[in-house]
C-alpha positions in Angstrom: 55.8 -21.7 29.3 58.5 -24.2 27.9 62.4 -23.9 28.4 65.2 -25.4 26.8 68.0 -26.5 29.4 71.6 -27.1 28.2 73.7 -29.0 30.6 77.3 -28.6 30.7 78.4 -28.3 26.9 81.7 -27.4 27.8 85.2 -28.2 26.2 86.6 -30.2 28.9 83.7 -32.5 28.8 84.1 -32.9 24.7 86.5 -35.2 22.7 90.0 -33.4 23.7 88.9 -32.2 26.8 89.9 -32.8 30.2 87.1 -35.3 31.1 85.6 -35.9 27.6 82.6 -37.8 27.4 82.2 -40.0 24.8 80.9 -38.1 21.5 80.0 -35.2 23.9 80.4 -33.0 20.8 77.8 -34.7 18.8 75.1 -33.1 21.1 75.7 -29.7 19.9 74.0 -29.7 16.2 70.8 -31.2 17.7 70.8 -28.7 20.8 71.7 -25.9 18.2 68.4 -26.9 15.9 66.3 -27.0 18.9 67.1 -23.6 20.4 65.0 -21.5 17.9 62.0 -23.6 18.8 61.9 -22.2 22.6 61.4 -18.8 24.1 63.7 -19.5 26.8 67.1 -21.2 26.5 69.0 -21.5 29.6 72.4 -23.4 30.2 74.5 -24.7 33.0 78.5 -24.5 33.5 80.5 -26.6 35.8 82.5 -23.7 37.3 85.1 -25.1 39.4 87.8 -23.5 41.4 91.4 -24.5 40.9 91.5 -26.5 44.2 88.1 -28.7 45.1 87.4 -31.8 46.7 85.6 -32.6 43.7 89.1 -32.9 41.9 89.8 -35.8 44.6 87.0 -38.1 42.2 87.6 -36.4 39.1 90.5 -35.2 36.8 90.8 -31.4 37.2 88.2 -29.9 34.8 86.2 -26.9 33.8 88.2 -24.3 36.0 87.1 -21.0 36.6 88.2 -18.8 33.5 90.0 -21.4 31.6 89.4 -22.4 28.0 88.0 -25.7 29.2 85.2 -24.4 31.1 84.1 -22.6 28.2 80.9 -23.5 25.9 82.0 -25.9 22.9 82.9 -23.4 20.0 80.1 -24.4 17.9 77.3 -24.4 20.2 75.1 -20.8 19.8 76.1 -19.6 23.1 74.7 -16.2 21.9 71.0 -17.8 22.0 71.3 -18.7 26.2 69.5 -16.3 28.2 71.1 -17.4 31.5 74.0 -19.3 32.4 73.8 -21.1 36.0 77.2 -21.9 37.7 77.6 -24.8 39.8 80.5 -26.6 41.6 81.7 -23.1 42.4 82.9 -23.8 46.0 85.5 -26.4 47.6 83.1 -28.4 49.1 80.5 -28.9 46.6 79.9 -31.4 43.4 77.4 -29.0 41.9 76.1 -32.1 39.6 72.7 -30.5 39.4 72.2 -27.2 38.1 69.9 -26.6 40.7 72.9 -26.2 42.9 73.8 -23.2 40.8 75.5 -20.4 42.9 75.1 -17.4 40.9 71.1 -17.7 40.5 68.5 -20.2 42.1 67.1 -21.8 39.1 64.1 -23.0 40.6 63.0 -19.7 41.3 64.0 -18.1 37.9 61.9 -20.7 36.4 58.9 -19.8 38.4 59.5 -16.4 38.0 59.4 -16.6 34.4 56.5 -19.1 34.4 58.3 -22.2 33.2 56.2 -25.1 33.5 58.0 -27.5 31.4 61.7 -28.0 31.2 63.4 -29.9 28.1 66.8 -31.1 29.3 69.8 -31.4 26.9 73.5 -32.0 27.2 76.5 -33.9 29.2 76.3 -36.3 31.1 73.6 -38.3 31.0 74.5 -40.4 33.8 75.9 -37.5 36.2 74.8 -33.9 35.8 71.7 -34.4 33.5 70.5 -37.3 35.6 71.0 -35.1 38.8 69.4 -31.7 37.0 66.2 -33.8 35.9 65.6 -35.4 39.1 66.0 -32.3 40.9 63.6 -30.6 38.4 61.0 -33.3 38.8 61.6 -32.8 42.8 60.6 -29.1 42.0 57.7 -30.3 40.3 58.5 -28.9 36.6 57.4 -31.4 34.0 60.4 -32.6 32.7 61.5 -34.0 29.5 64.8 -35.6 28.4 66.0 -35.1 24.8 67.2 -38.5 24.4 69.4 -37.8 21.2 70.8 -34.3 22.8 72.5 -36.1 25.7 75.5 -38.6 26.2 76.9 -40.4 29.0 80.2 -41.0 30.3 79.5 -44.6 31.0 82.2 -45.4 33.5 80.6 -48.7 33.8 79.1 -50.0 30.7 75.3 -49.1 30.6 75.4 -46.4 33.2 73.8 -44.0 30.4 70.7 -46.3 29.8 70.3 -46.9 33.7 70.6 -43.2 34.3 67.5 -42.8 31.5 65.7 -45.3 32.8 65.8 -44.0 36.3 64.7 -40.6 35.2 61.7 -42.0 33.4 60.8 -43.9 36.2 61.0 -40.7 38.4 58.4 -39.1 36.0 60.7 -37.8 33.3 59.1 -38.1 29.8 62.0 -39.1 26.9 61.7 -37.5 23.8 63.6 -37.4 20.9 64.7 -33.8 18.9 62.5 -35.3 16.1 59.6 -36.2 17.9 59.6 -32.6 19.8 60.4 -30.6 16.4 57.3 -32.7 14.2 55.1 -31.9 17.4 56.0 -28.5 17.1 55.0 -28.2 13.3 51.7 -29.9 14.0 48.4 -28.0 13.6 47.2 -25.9 16.3 45.8 -28.1 19.5 48.3 -30.7 19.0 51.2 -30.7 21.6 54.2 -32.5 22.4 
């Protein structure tokens, strides 16, 4: 079983938001194109309280119940089977979707027979990285769809370094085109 995982494609992380990832909105059409090729589509959201230690490191963003915390309006949110909320307390940063507080992601994936996780979203060098590394630690075969992620790049090259770290840890880096063409291959072929 394969699942598509969308990390934090929320208004505050897209251009015009409180903590925008450069070109963060450009992942949306790529993710939308992939959704119909997966039996299970999951997503995470930063879901911070209005006051949290997290905002000592970052400008306030993705505050529970605010427009900034909603998914990007062009994302086909109706195709998402389950949303995992993270960073919900005053003490946790909640970078990894495996830190979700409304549902245990690892248990959910195992319960649904997921063996392969295809990770997309924002931001490559923070929440995508943390989610991918945790997925690998939990034993899932983990892919990063490189044209469906974008980095903050606080320091130039952070995104590339994060991709390399994930690759070294065991993640498989693929493009959406490679995924889609592999799925159109004759029976017996796989990505």
